[in-house]
C-alpha positions as CSV (number, residue, x, y, z in Angstrom):
1,M,39.8,-16.9,36.3
2,H,43.1,-18.7,36.1
3,N,41.5,-22.0,35.1
4,I,39.4,-20.4,32.4
5,V,42.6,-18.9,31.0
6,K,44.7,-22.0,31.3
7,N,41.8,-24.0,29.7
8,I,41.6,-21.4,26.7
9,L,45.2,-21.9,26.2
10,A,45.0,-25.5,26.2
11,W,42.4,-25.6,23.8
12,A,44.4,-23.1,21.5
13,V,47.4,-25.4,21.7
14,K,45.5,-28.3,20.6
15,F,43.8,-26.5,17.9
16,S,46.8,-25.4,16.5
17,K,48.3,-28.8,16.4
18,L,45.3,-30.3,14.5
19,N,45.6,-27.3,12.0
20,L,49.2,-28.4,11.5
21,R,48.2,-31.9,11.0
22,L,45.5,-30.6,8.4
23,I,47.7,-28.4,6.6
24,M,50.4,-31.2,6.3
25,A,47.5,-33.6,5.0
26,W,46.6,-31.1,2.4
27,K,50.1,-30.8,1.1
28,I,50.5,-34.6,1.0
29,I,47.4,-34.8,-1.0
30,K,48.3,-32.0,-3.3
31,I,51.7,-33.4,-3.9
32,V,50.4,-37.1,-4.7
33,W,47.5,-35.8,-6.6
34,G,49.6,-33.4,-8.7
35,I,52.1,-36.4,-9.5
36,F,49.5,-38.9,-10.3
37,C,48.0,-35.9,-12.7
38,L,51.2,-35.5,-14.2
39,L,51.7,-39.1,-14.8
40,L,48.4,-39.5,-16.5
41,L,49.2,-36.7,-18.8
42,T,51.9,-38.4,-20.4
43,V,49.9,-41.6,-20.2
44,M,47.5,-39.6,-22.3
45,C,49.9,-38.3,-24.8
46,E,51.4,-41.6,-25.3
47,D,47.7,-43.1,-26.0
48,F,46.7,-40.5,-28.2
49,Y,49.9,-41.2,-30.6
50,Q,49.4,-44.8,-30.6
51,A,45.9,-44.7,-31.4
52,L,46.7,-42.1,-34.1
53,K,49.6,-44.3,-35.3
54,Y,48.6,-47.8,-34.7
55,P,44.8,-47.9,-35.0
56,G,45.0,-52.0,-35.3
57,H,46.0,-52.5,-31.8
58,Y,42.7,-51.1,-30.8
59,H,39.7,-52.9,-31.2
60,F,37.2,-49.9,-32.3
61,G,33.8,-51.4,-32.6
62,G,34.9,-55.0,-32.0
63,E,34.1,-57.8,-29.7
64,S,35.9,-57.0,-26.5
65,P,35.0,-56.5,-22.6
66,V,35.0,-52.6,-23.2
67,S,33.6,-52.6,-26.6
68,G,30.2,-51.3,-25.1
69,L,31.8,-47.9,-24.0
70,W,31.1,-45.0,-26.1
71,Y,34.9,-44.2,-26.8
72,Y,35.6,-47.5,-28.3
73,K,33.0,-46.9,-31.1
74,T,35.5,-45.1,-33.5
75,Q,38.9,-44.3,-33.5
76,G,37.9,-40.5,-33.6
77,L,35.7,-40.9,-30.4
78,Y,38.8,-42.6,-29.0
79,L,40.9,-39.8,-29.5
80,L,38.3,-37.2,-28.3
81,N,38.3,-39.3,-25.1
82,C,42.1,-39.0,-24.9
83,V,41.8,-35.2,-25.6
84,I,39.3,-34.8,-22.7
85,W,41.2,-36.6,-20.2
86,F,44.6,-34.7,-21.2
87,F,42.6,-31.4,-20.5
88,W,40.9,-32.7,-17.5
89,F,44.4,-34.1,-15.8
90,T,45.9,-30.7,-16.9
91,I,43.3,-28.9,-14.7
92,G,44.2,-31.0,-11.9
93,F,47.9,-30.6,-12.4
94,I,47.4,-27.0,-12.6
95,V,45.1,-26.7,-9.7
96,C,47.8,-28.4,-7.5
97,L,50.4,-26.0,-8.4
98,L,48.2,-22.9,-7.7
99,Q,46.8,-24.1,-4.5
100,S,49.6,-22.7,-2.6
101,K,49.1,-19.4,-4.0
102,F,45.3,-19.6,-3.6
103,R,44.1,-21.3,-0.6
104,N,40.5,-21.8,-1.9
105,L,41.8,-24.1,-4.6
106,R,42.4,-26.6,-2.0
107,W,38.7,-27.7,-2.9
108,G,39.3,-27.8,-6.2
109,I,41.7,-30.4,-5.4
110,A,39.3,-32.4,-3.6
111,V,36.5,-31.8,-6.3
112,H,39.0,-32.8,-8.9
113,L,39.8,-36.1,-7.1
114,F,36.2,-36.8,-6.2
115,F,34.9,-36.5,-9.8
116,T,37.9,-38.4,-11.3
117,L,37.2,-41.5,-8.7
118,L,33.5,-41.2,-9.3
119,Y,33.9,-41.4,-13.2
120,V,36.5,-44.4,-12.8
121,F,34.4,-46.5,-10.1
122,A,31.2,-46.0,-12.5
123,I,32.9,-47.2,-15.5
124,N,34.2,-50.4,-13.5
125,L,30.7,-50.9,-12.0
126,L,29.3,-50.7,-15.5
127,L,31.4,-53.2,-17.0
128,L,30.7,-55.6,-14.3
């Protein structure tokens, strides 16, 4: 009986250490992804402003490596793409902020990260 209790306590200690590591890993992921989303929010604002004020710097519908992408067809589509990404990264930043309060949003961060990376890698594979 003494060995069973000892084994249960040893298992509980191991589980609590593992749980603490997972909590720390999620906190690090939350902080890094939140900073990344905030950074890309500022980049999208800058890009939107640049495309609106100086459309000559962008080769809409022209011959370039990215001209096959849907959002490079016209200036309006490019601005729409900037707005879509702005809202997408706003959602990601808000999820990172609220994750501490609502534990179920932890999966929201993982889903947001997964779909962002999926889109970015899919576009890069299409350009090859």
